Wavefront OBJ file of the C-alpha trace (Angstrom):
o trace
v 110.389 140.048 324.985
v 109.084 141.644 321.761
v 111.370 144.016 319.965
v 108.443 146.251 318.878
v 108.918 149.959 319.768
v 106.883 151.445 322.571
v 103.776 153.319 321.355
v 102.649 156.608 322.903
v 98.943 156.797 323.765
v 97.038 160.069 324.193
v 95.294 160.829 327.468
v 91.532 160.775 327.829
v 91.471 164.586 328.098
v 93.194 164.890 324.708
v 90.619 162.570 323.182
v 87.809 164.719 324.496
v 89.428 168.002 323.504
v 90.526 167.202 320.014
v 90.965 163.554 319.398
v 88.178 163.345 316.819
v 88.810 163.702 313.073
v 86.766 166.945 313.019
v 88.918 168.441 315.735
v 92.025 167.484 313.821
v 90.722 169.275 310.753
v 89.992 172.394 312.797
v 93.545 172.389 314.105
v 94.951 172.088 310.603
v 92.767 174.949 309.281
v 93.700 177.180 312.197
v 97.397 176.478 312.009
v 99.310 179.639 311.064
v 96.288 182.003 311.222
v 97.036 185.069 313.338
v 94.949 185.415 316.440
v 93.769 181.874 316.310
v 93.910 180.065 319.605
v 96.708 177.546 319.585
v 97.941 178.944 316.292
v 101.512 178.393 315.296
v 103.620 176.207 313.073
v 102.623 172.558 313.043
v 104.875 170.476 315.259
v 106.634 167.486 313.723
v 106.469 164.236 315.718
v 109.823 163.081 317.133
v 110.736 159.349 317.123
v 110.391 157.730 320.536
v 113.694 156.095 321.587
v 113.581 152.402 322.489
v 114.239 151.441 326.063
v 117.416 149.395 326.692
v 116.934 145.620 327.073
v 117.686 144.496 330.679
v 120.732 142.280 331.225
v 118.505 139.636 332.817
v 116.727 139.206 329.492
v 119.936 139.203 327.435
v 121.351 136.411 329.620
v 118.219 134.238 329.706
v 119.436 131.714 327.134
v 123.174 131.701 327.747
v 123.045 128.039 328.856
v 121.652 126.907 325.521
v 124.059 125.535 322.933
v 125.920 127.891 320.649
v 126.296 127.165 316.976
v 128.998 124.598 316.333
v 130.990 123.937 313.194
v 132.028 120.290 313.168
v 135.593 119.377 312.326
v 136.136 115.612 312.296
v 139.902 116.110 312.595
v 139.373 117.459 316.119
v 137.484 114.288 317.059
v 139.818 111.600 315.782
v 138.069 111.307 312.430
v 134.692 110.668 314.027
v 131.484 112.063 312.531
v 128.322 112.965 314.398
v 125.432 110.505 314.583
v 123.149 113.433 313.794
v 123.859 117.009 312.649
v 124.277 119.670 315.290
v 121.313 122.032 315.410
v 120.523 124.823 317.815
v 118.079 123.467 320.388
v 119.017 119.797 319.807
v 120.625 118.176 322.858
v 122.411 114.833 322.535
v 121.212 112.772 325.505
v 121.948 109.339 326.945
v 121.603 107.392 330.212
v 124.463 105.387 331.710
v 126.164 103.917 334.768
v 129.376 105.829 335.590
v 132.352 103.617 336.310
v 134.891 104.613 338.973
v 137.973 102.469 338.437
v 141.062 101.663 340.464
v 144.396 103.077 339.347
v 145.651 99.551 338.669
v 143.033 99.077 335.976
v 144.699 101.813 333.959
v 147.835 99.675 333.966
v 145.837 96.770 332.576
v 144.359 99.074 329.942
v 147.856 100.130 328.854
v 149.008 96.508 328.621
v 146.108 95.660 326.331
v 146.622 98.721 324.125
v 150.343 97.999 323.847
v 149.767 94.354 322.938
v 147.473 95.218 320.016
v 150.339 97.109 318.357
v 151.917 93.723 317.625
v 149.011 93.186 315.268
v 149.403 96.601 313.592
v 146.467 98.088 315.464
v 146.818 101.505 317.080
v 144.146 101.955 319.736
v 143.235 105.105 321.657
v 142.717 104.523 325.371
v 139.363 105.612 326.790
v 139.554 108.392 329.358
v 136.122 107.807 330.893
v 134.378 104.519 331.585
v 130.709 103.636 331.787
v 127.999 101.191 330.791
v 125.254 102.597 328.591
v 121.594 102.125 329.492
v 120.164 103.930 326.474
v 120.986 104.888 322.956
v 122.065 108.434 322.252
v 118.895 110.361 321.433
v 118.055 113.919 320.430
v 116.082 116.078 322.872
v 114.643 119.520 322.437
v 115.651 121.845 325.259
v 112.183 122.007 326.847
v 112.037 118.180 327.036
v 115.111 117.816 329.233
v 113.580 118.478 332.658
v 110.417 116.393 332.056
v 112.510 113.444 330.850
v 114.882 113.752 333.812
v 111.962 113.845 336.233
v 110.457 110.747 334.644
v 113.807 108.934 334.904
v 114.104 109.866 338.555
v 110.701 108.358 339.314
v 111.379 105.182 337.314
v 114.690 104.274 338.957
v 113.872 105.424 342.509
v 113.161 101.885 343.734
v 116.420 100.287 342.505
v 119.116 99.150 344.929
v 122.874 99.289 344.518
v 124.421 96.220 342.952
v 127.697 94.719 341.710
v 128.825 93.666 338.254
v 131.799 91.672 337.083
v 133.293 92.515 333.690
v 136.201 90.225 332.868
v 135.607 88.869 329.362
v 137.574 90.674 326.637
v 135.513 91.277 323.505
v 135.839 93.208 320.261
v 132.957 95.380 319.129
v 132.172 97.498 316.105
v 129.670 100.314 316.003
v 125.971 99.844 315.386
v 126.044 100.766 311.692
v 128.338 97.818 310.976
v 127.590 94.983 313.378
v 126.785 95.892 316.963
v 128.111 98.179 319.643
v 125.589 97.087 322.233
v 125.353 98.260 325.787
v 128.799 99.772 326.024
v 130.501 103.106 326.263
v 131.538 105.194 323.293
v 133.765 108.221 322.999
v 130.890 110.664 322.776
v 127.158 110.124 322.502
v 126.682 112.552 319.639
v 129.497 111.249 317.489
v 129.902 108.852 314.999
v 128.523 106.114 313.775
v 128.427 106.618 310.073
v 132.196 105.966 310.217
v 133.197 102.423 311.258
v 134.883 102.185 314.645
v 136.291 99.270 316.581
v 136.325 98.891 320.366
v 138.062 96.581 322.795
v 135.965 96.167 325.911
v 135.228 94.052 328.964
v 131.867 92.294 328.787
v 129.698 91.983 331.893
v 129.498 88.373 333.050
v 127.748 88.895 336.397
v 125.009 91.458 336.978
v 123.438 91.151 333.533
v 119.894 90.650 334.867
v 120.006 93.819 337.004
v 121.175 95.794 333.998
v 118.295 94.480 331.916
v 115.842 95.591 334.604
v 117.279 99.094 334.557
v 117.164 99.234 330.769
v 113.509 98.186 330.869
v 112.649 101.227 333.009
v 114.759 103.579 330.904
v 113.041 102.259 327.767
v 109.653 103.160 329.250
v 110.834 106.741 329.690
v 112.056 106.873 326.104
v 108.713 105.570 324.887
v 106.940 108.363 326.766
v 108.809 110.871 324.604
v 108.590 108.800 321.410
v 112.365 108.231 321.394
v 114.316 105.098 320.351
v 114.625 102.414 323.007
v 117.774 100.394 323.760
v 119.143 97.580 321.634
v 117.638 94.097 321.736
v 119.748 91.450 323.486
v 122.470 93.925 324.504
v 126.017 92.931 325.351
v 126.741 95.188 328.327
v 130.389 96.136 328.464
v 132.943 98.733 329.446
v 134.980 99.993 326.509
v 138.703 100.342 327.214
v 140.074 101.529 323.863
v 138.947 102.333 320.328
v 140.096 103.169 316.824
v 138.584 104.425 313.586
v 137.841 101.711 311.046
v 136.651 98.112 311.235
v 139.693 96.159 312.462
v 137.911 93.116 313.853
v 139.826 90.793 311.514
v 143.118 91.840 313.119
v 141.882 91.867 316.724
v 139.827 88.686 316.887
v 141.249 85.192 316.871
v 144.817 84.894 318.157
v 145.053 88.529 319.298
v 141.821 88.330 321.290
v 142.950 85.118 322.965
v 146.211 86.751 324.035
v 144.369 89.808 325.361
v 142.191 87.545 327.490
v 145.276 85.812 328.869
v 146.695 89.193 329.891
v 143.508 89.959 331.809
v 143.381 86.545 333.464
v 147.012 86.773 334.601
v 146.825 90.366 335.785
v 147.351 90.717 339.539
v 144.119 91.231 341.487
v 142.093 91.207 338.266
v 139.146 89.529 340.040
v 138.971 92.480 342.430
v 139.700 95.210 339.877
v 137.041 93.998 337.440
v 134.248 93.963 340.023
v 132.279 97.208 339.925
v 129.664 98.597 342.274
v 126.946 100.795 340.842
v 125.536 103.338 343.278
v 124.043 105.863 340.876
v 122.617 106.328 337.394
v 123.415 109.371 335.330
v 121.885 111.167 332.407
v 123.887 113.496 330.212
v 122.150 115.997 327.953
v 124.534 118.262 326.100
v 126.677 119.827 328.806
v 124.207 119.045 331.600
v 124.618 116.090 333.993
v 121.922 114.593 336.229
v 122.488 111.943 338.920
v 120.004 109.485 340.407
v 121.361 107.701 343.516
v 120.445 104.052 343.955
v 119.100 102.916 347.311
l 1 2 3 4 5 6 7 8 9 10 11 12 13 14 15 16 17 18 19 20 21 22 23 24 25 26 27 28 29 30 31 32 33 34 35 36 37 38 39 40 41 42 43 44 45 46 47 48 49 50 51 52 53 54 55 56 57 58 59 60 61 62 63 64 65 66 67 68 69 70 71 72 73 74 75 76 77 78 79 80 81 82 83 84 85 86 87 88 89 90 91 92 93 94 95 96 97 98 99 100 101 102 103 104 105 106 107 108 109 110 111 112 113 114 115 116 117 118 119 120 121 122 123 124 125 126 127 128 129 130 131 132 133 134 135 136 137 138 139 140 141 142 143 144 145 146 147 148 149 150 151 152 153 154 155 156 157 158 159 160 161 162 163 164 165 166 167 168 169 170 171 172 173 174 175 176 177 178 179 180 181 182 183 184 185 186 187 188 189 190 191 192 193 194 195 196 197 198 199 200 201 202 203 204 205 206 207 208 209 210 211 212 213 214 215 216 217 218 219 220 221 222 223 224 225 226 227 228 229 230 231 232 233 234 235 236 237 238 239 240 241 242 243 244 245 246 247 248 249 250 251 252 253 254 255 256 257 258 259 260 261 262 263 264 265 266 267 268 269 270 271 272 273 274 275 276 277 278 279 280 281 282 283 284 285 286 287 288 289 290
């Protein structure tokens, strides 16, 4: 709604009676002359007060992002992939992972074991497999992109994956964090980070098919597509810095042995995917699989 003040318009009768320049001059000449019709002191125009803005208008854009001042200390030393700007919405597509309570025990065993190699990892609190890169959307693109995603994945059926191979990853600006979960889609990757994750060993082809459809949506909006030859995985823990030298080799072998020996690991590391999700800023969208 424009903030311009309301303008008063004269009626048609006023235009006919004295709206012309000549009539205005006659009124000025007659002002203050005794006995003149309509005589009297000239009236000064009063400012017209503005009408109050309705609450419905004031609240129209409350769901859009507020200005944010980044503080890397609050995010474990991580830095955003791209600067925060009003109207920019960090967006990515992924498969949400619902895990058994016992898997958290396995996660703790792995994190604890890495301390023997002077590596302090932070356990992930949420688990997923990425199907897209993190991209930047303008607010008015969100619904069209979500609708396109919904149409693209509507024909996909539920499927299982097995993720049992321990691997060490670094972020994309160093080597490759491909097809896995990160701490936040809008953070980081100008600062090296290291991840310990479980690579998908069964279900890779279905994931590639999903990525192919998601890529087509990204291309519609001229956005970056997913990585080539991705290593789909579920990240379990992470740390700032490139610590691959400490984690690979003997440490990685021992981590794999912990997974292989863990009770019911074959069952715990088998995941069923029944929906795809898209997160854009603080908005979540779900697309059930058939």
